[in-house]
N, C-alpha and C positions, 0 to 999 in steps of 0.2 A: 682968437682963431681966424676971424676974417682978415686981420692984418697979415697973419702968417700965410694965408692962402693967396692974398694979393702979392706978397713977396715972391712966392713960388711961381705965380703966373708971370710976374715980371721977368724972372729968370728964364722961364720957358720961352717968352717972346725974345729975350735978348740972345739966347743961344740959337734960336731958330733963325733970327736975322743974321747972326754971325755966320752960321752954316751956309745960308743962302749967298751971302757976300763972298765968303771964301770959295764956295763951289763955283760961283761965277768966274772968279779969278782963275781957279784951276782949269775950268772948262776953256777959258780964253787961251790958256797956254797948252791946251790939248792934253791935259792930265785928267783923265776921266775916272780914275779909280777912287777919287774922293767921294763920288756918288755912292760908293759901297759902305761908307761910314755908318749910316743909320742901321743897315742890315747887320753889320759887324757888331755894333753896340747891342742890338737886340739879341744876337746869338750869345754874346758874353753875359748879358743879364739873365737869359734863360739858363745858361750853363751854371751860373752861380746860385740862382734862386729857384729854378724849376727844371731840373735835369730831365724829368719825365716828359715834359712838353717838348724839350729840345730833341729828344730821341724820336718822338713822333714827327717833328718837323723834318728830321733827317730821312725818315721813312718816305715822306712825301717827296723830298728832293731827289731821292735815289734814282728813280727812273728818268728824271730830267737832268741829271748830272752829266757833265761833259768829261770824257776820258782823254787825258793827254798820255799818249803812248811813247815808249822808247826814250824815257828820260834817263839821265845819267845813273848808272848802277843797274840798269836792266829792268827797272820797274816803272810802271805807269802811275799816274795819279788822277783820281776822279775828283773834279771840282764842281760844287763846293763841299761835297759830302765827306770825303776822307780826311781833310784837315779838321773838320768839326768832330768827326768820330775820334780822331786822335786826341783832340782836346778833351772830349768826354772821358776817354780812358785815363788821361793824366789826372783829371779832377777826381775821378773815382779812386785811383790808386792813392792819391794824397789824402782823401777822406778815410780810406781804409787804414792808412798809417796812423792817422789821428785816432780813429775809433773803428773797430771792426763791426761792420753792419751786415755782413753776409749771413744769409739764412742757413742755419745749420742743417736743416732738412734738405735744402737744395744742394748744399755742398756734399752731403752723404749720398745723394741720389746716384744710381748706377751710371746714368748719362753723364753727370758732372765728373764722376771718377774717370770715366773713359776719356772725356775731353781733357782733363788735367794730365793724365798719363800721356796722351797724344802730344800735348804741348811740351811736356818735359822731354819727350823723345825728340821732338823737332829742335828743342834747344840743344840737346846733346849732339845731334847730327849737324847742327849749325857750327858747332866747335870743330867737328871733324871734317867739315865741308871742304870741297875743292876750291870754292870761292866763298869764304866766310862772310864777306861784306854783303853779298847777294842773299845768303841764307839768313843772316840776322835781320835784313830788311824784310824778308819773307816772314820771319817769326814775328816781327813787330806788327806787320800788316795783319797777320792772323790773330794776334793778340787784340788789336783794336776792334776787330769784328766780333771775336768771341766774348771779350769783356763787355762790350756795349750791348750786343744783341743776344747774348745768352745770360751772362751773370747779372747784368743790370736789368735786362728785359724780364727775367723771371720775377723780379720785384715789381717792375712796371705792370706785369700781368696779374699781380695780386688784385688790382682793380679790373674786374671782369670785362667792363666795357672797353678797356684799352686793347683787348684782343681784336674786337671788331673794328675799332678805330685803325689799328695797324693794317688790317685787310683793306679797308676802304681808302685809306690814304695812299697806299701803293697802287691800288686799282685805279683810282681817279687820275693820279699823275701819269700812270702808264697808259691810260686811255688817251691822254693828250699826245703822247709819243706815237701811239698807234694811228691816230688821226693824221699826224704829220707823215708817218711812214706810208700809209695808204695813199695819201695825196701825191707824194713824190713818186711812188710806185705806179700810180695811175697815169702819170705823165709819160711813163716808160712802157705803157701798155701791159702792166702786170706780168712782164716777162720773167722767166726763171732766173736768168743770170743777174739782173739788177737786184733781185731779192736778197743777194748777199750783202749789199751795202746801203740800201735806201734808208735804213734806220739810223745811219750815222748822222750826226755825231753823238747821239744819245746811247746807242748800243754798237759795239764793235762790228758785229756781223749777225746774220740771221739765226745762228744756232742758239746763242744766249737769249736773243729776242724771243725765239720760239719756245725755249725752255721756260721762260718766265710767263708767257701766255698760258702754257700748259699747267704751270704751278698754281695759278690762280683760277683755273677753270672750275675746280670743285667748289670753291668759295662762292662763285657767281651762281652756280646751281643752287647752293644752299640759300642764298638771299632771295632767289626767285621762288623757290618751293616752300619756304618757311611760312606757315600760316599766321605766325604771330606778327608779321611785318605788315605795314600799311600797303595799300594798293600802289601808292606813288613810289615807295621804295622797291616793291617787286617789279613794277613797270620799268623803273630806271635800271634795275639789275638785269632785266631781260634785254633791254636795248644794249647795254654794255656787253652782255653775253653774246649777242648777235655780232657786235663789232669785233669782239675777241675771236669769234669763230671765223669770221672773214679774214682777220689778220693771221690766224693760224694756218688757214689754207694757203694764203699768198706768201707766207713766210718760207714755204717749200722746205720746212725743217722736218725731215723724216724721223729723227730721233724724238722730237716732240710728239708727233703722232703716235709713235710706238709707246711712248711713256704713258699716254692717256689710255691706250688699250690695256696696258699692265695695271694701271690704277683701277680700271673697270673690273679686271679680274680679281684684284685685291678686295674691291667692294663686294663682289659676289662671295668670296671666301669669308668675309666678315658677316654677311647675311646668314651664311650657313654655320657661323660660329666655329670655324676651323681653328684649332689651337695653333698658336704661333710656332711652337716647337715642331709641330707636324710640317708646317710650311718650310721651316728652316731646314729640317733634315731632308725633306723632298728636294729642296733647292740644291743642297749639297750633293745629293745623289745625282741630280740632273747635271750639275757641273762636272761631276766625276765622269759621267757618260760622255759628255761633250769633249772632255779632255782625252778620254780613252780613244774615241773615234774621230778625233779632230782631222786626221788625214782624209778619211772618207768624206767627211762633211765638207772640207775645203774643195775636194774634187767635184762634189755635187754643185757647190756654189759657183765654181768656175765656169759652169755651163750657162750661167745667167749673164747675158751681155747687154742688158737693158740699162742705159745710162740715165742720169737725172733728166727729167723732162717736165715741160709745162703741163702735159697731160697727167691728171691726178693719178689714174690707175698705173700708168707707166712709171710715174715717180715713186709710187709705193713699191712696185716691182723692183726698182733699182736699189732698194735697201740692201738686198742680198747679192748685188753684183760686185764681185771682187776680181773681175777679169778686166773690165775696161773703165769702170767708173773711177775717175781721178780722186774724188773725195774719199771713197772707201779704200782705195789702194794706198793713198797717203796716210790714212789712219793706221792701216796695217804696217806701213813702213815705220811710222812713229812708235807703234807698239813693239815691233821687232827690235828696234834700236834700244828701247827702254829695257826689254828683257836682256839684251846683251850687256847693257850697263849694269843691270842687277847681278848678272852672273859674275862680273868682275868685282863688284862690291856688295855682296849680299847682306852684310850686317848693318853697316852705317850708311851705305849709299854714297852718292856723289854730293849730297848737300841739298837741303830744301831750296826750291826755286832755281836750281842750276841746270835743269834738263835742257832748256833751250840753248845754253852755252856749251854743253858737253856732248850732245847727241850726234853731231855731224859725223865724227869718225866711225860711229857705230852703224851707219847706214851702209847697206850693200847696193852696189850699182844696179843690180837687176831688180831691186825692190823700189828704187826711186821712181818718182812720177814727174809729170810735167809741172807740178806745183811744189816739188821738193826744193829745199833750200839748205845751204850749209851755214846760213847767217843767223839762224835762230830767230828770225823776225816774223814767222808765221805761226805763232801759237806754240803749244807745248806738247805734252804726251797724249793729249786728247783722251784722258781717262782720269777720273778722280781716284781710281784704285791702282792703276799701273804707274801713274806719276809718283805717288809716295813710295811705291815699291823700289823704283830706281833711285829716287832722291834721298830716301831715309831708310832704305833696306826693308827687310821682312817685317820688322816691328813697326815701321812707318805705315805699311799697308794694313797690318793687323790692328793697330790702334785706331786707325780711321774706320776700319770695318767694325770695330767694337762700338764706336760712336753710332754708326748706322744701325747695327743690330740692336743695341740697347734702346735706341729711339723707337725702332719698329716694335720691339717688345713692349715698351711703355705705351705706345699708341694702341696696340691690340688689347692689352690688359685694361686700359682705360675705357675703350669702347665697350668691352664686355661687362665692366663693373660700375661705370659711372651711373649714379642714380638719376640725376636730372636729365630729362630728354633733350633740352636745349644744349646743355653742355656736351652731351654725347654726340650731337650733330657737329658741334665745333671740333671735337676730337676727330670725328670722321673726316671732315674737309681738310683739317690740318694734316692728318696722317696721309690722306690720298695726295695732297699737294706735295708732301715730302716724298712720297713714293715716286711721283713723276720726276722729281729731280734726281733721286738716286739711280733711277733707270737711265735717265739722260746722262748721268755722270759716268756710266759705263762707256760712253762714246765720246764724251767731251768733258772738259773741266773748266769751271768758271769761279771757283771759290777764292781766287786771288782778285776778284772784282767785287765792287760794292753791289752791283746789279743782282748778283746771285747770292752773295754772302749775307746780305741783310735779310731776305726772306728765309734762307736756309737755316741760319742760326736762330732767327726769330721764330720759325715754326717749331724748332726743337724746344726753345724756351717756353712756347705756349703749352706744349704737351707736359713738360716738367712742372710748369706753374699750375696747370690744372691738376696734375697728380698730387702736388703738395698742398695746394690751397683750395681747390674747387670741386674735386671729384665727388665729395659727399654732401655738397651743398645743393639745395633746391632753390633756384632763383625765382622770385616772383616778378615776372615781367609783364608789362601791360600790353594790351593789343595795340598794334600800330607803333611799337617803340621805334626810336630813331636809330639805335645801334644794337 
């Protein structure tokens, strides 16, 4: 055995020296990518022998990933996360072809059924798409997020501690991005206009940045207030919470502020144990009223002429300004174009991911703003619900809504029925975090990016995993636990 160990040690030294020498040569010729070889080898080893750890590594890397936009075919690429996620998906599919390891309870869960139906419909509408190559790229992108952070993650979360690891890994990495953003923003006097881009290159703009801050707000409060955690963990969580609060204010993201208000209202409803079906029917009734009186409501909102401002009160007031605020007017312009696209193709739509290529002719000149474009280079339909409506028809929107509603129903039911108090709190923060995104999703859509898709599908996977594996379990946790 000692001789074998010495042999391995010699190989380690030999390979290390060879790498150093080769790297020196490549560096001399200004080829720096060879430096990435150890990281690539580590990722490959994790993918082959410890897929769960690799997924957690991706969670940490997601806030730090750099997004390359407007690549050929109309889609961007986030490095290094999306190639890794794609690799995880391929390995998972190959393993399933060899031996099916999918949990039957997870596959039969209402959320899983809704997701599968949605994916099938995206596939069908990719075939009928106006630009099939774009739609199939969209489908593959959606698949690698759903497979990795829903279907694989539900197995990952069988280990209860991985749920909290997921939260902490994203939060810690995102905190680094927030420090960078606040530093750059401070050099520009924390003005409102630079807030749109100071988080680059990590986040495309302030809207997705603000949405992610709001999404992890409930988790930070949980870590601060949970008596089972040590003083050091609660203190660290409090400091991070303060940083996130400052970042949220200076993100000037009105939708993120609104989403937290709605999350607070949902928390109040949970405290009063209001049944989910009551909330659902009330929401449908309210939506019906809004649609019925939309003309009167629009006329009332048009009287508000407060534009976005560095003044906090005025910035909040500008949320309902649809007369002069360019951001709000452009959003209405995109929505109106999407509805006209839907009217032409109500069943199959124009194809997943094709909105930005097809919407220009559907704009009306009197609705266009100073930030309107015909090039499709400034975002998409600005809604997670209206986008699928025009791209995949009525079933595209309904199947996505089915995912949202079944997830909310699962979260409410778990909160009311889970026995373990600790698990109930995890359900609460996950549900509230999910609520912030679906509210934000009414005004923006980011599920084509890793920044939002990783936590979005991950939160859904947490709720389903708890429902399948943990809701009737009482965990014996020690005072001052680490996770």
